[in-house]
C-alpha positions, 0 to 999 in steps of 0.5 A, a space after each residue: 424834587 429829584 427821583 434820586 434818593 439822597 446820600 447825605 454825604 457831600 463834597 466841595 472842592 476849593 480850585 485857587 488861581 495860581 496866586 491864591 486870589 480868586 477861586 474858581 465857582 459855578 453858578 448852580 443851573 439846579 437847585 439850591 440856587 447859588 454861587 459854589 465852588 465844585 461840589 456834589 454827592 459823594 458816596 452815591 456814586 462813588 467809592 469814597 470821598 476822594 474819588 467823589 471829589 476828584 470826578 465831581 470837578 470833571 463832571 461840572 466843569 471838565 477839569 483833570 483833579 492832578 492833586 487833592 488835599 483835604 481841608 480840617 473844615 466840613 463835618 455835618 450841614 442841615 443843609 437839604 438838596 432837591 433830591 428824595 429823603 434829603 435831611 442834610 449831608 455830611 460834607 468832606 472839603 478838599 483844595 485842588 490842583 487841576 489841568 485841562 480846560 473848562 467845559 462846564 456841564 449845561 446840565 448843572 453849571 449856569 455860569 462858570 468863572 474866577 470870583 475874588 476872595 473879596 467878592 465872597 463876603 459881598 455873594 455871603 451878605 446877599 445869602 444872609 439877606 435872602 435868608 432874612 427875607 430881604 430878598 425873594 427866591 426869584 431875586 436871589 435865583 436871577 441874582 444869587 450869593 453863596 448858596 447858602 452851606 457854602 456861608 458856614 464852610 467859607 465862615 470857618 476857613 476866615 474867608 468871610 465875616 457873618 454875624 452868628 445871627 446871620 448864620 443861624 438864619 442861613 442854616 434854617 434857609 439851607 434846612 428847608 427844602 430848596 423847592 421851598 424856599 421863599 
């Protein structure tokens, strides 16, 4: 568990390829395991959600945000982080246009790359299998699917299709402290 206290707020930032067929995503280098767009705590050290989105993009992947558009998707989600006091987060999701060269954070990013939209479904199904106990935490960490909270946001955005029972199991997994993922 981190020594920092959770502020209960998070931002997520979608960065699209020019043809909008791929998303820039990271494999997280910290718990919870998973592949996700750039994301981070919002109102901990940032003035507001928009500045948090800009600063998290620079911190995690080294790119400068040149434009930021909010999504209607987001809100309260019980997904917990590794910080003390975490009971979930209120999320705001943005799409960003960026400039610069990728320079991923060595601490927060295990790898960075462009994921085809078609791959999101497979990644979400892998997370569902992990939530159902078909894939161990060790196996999931070695070859992750989507970070659990992103299954919900991508479902709401229409990028993945999961049955309600899978979404509920993933939400239960997300609400479990990352250090206790089985």
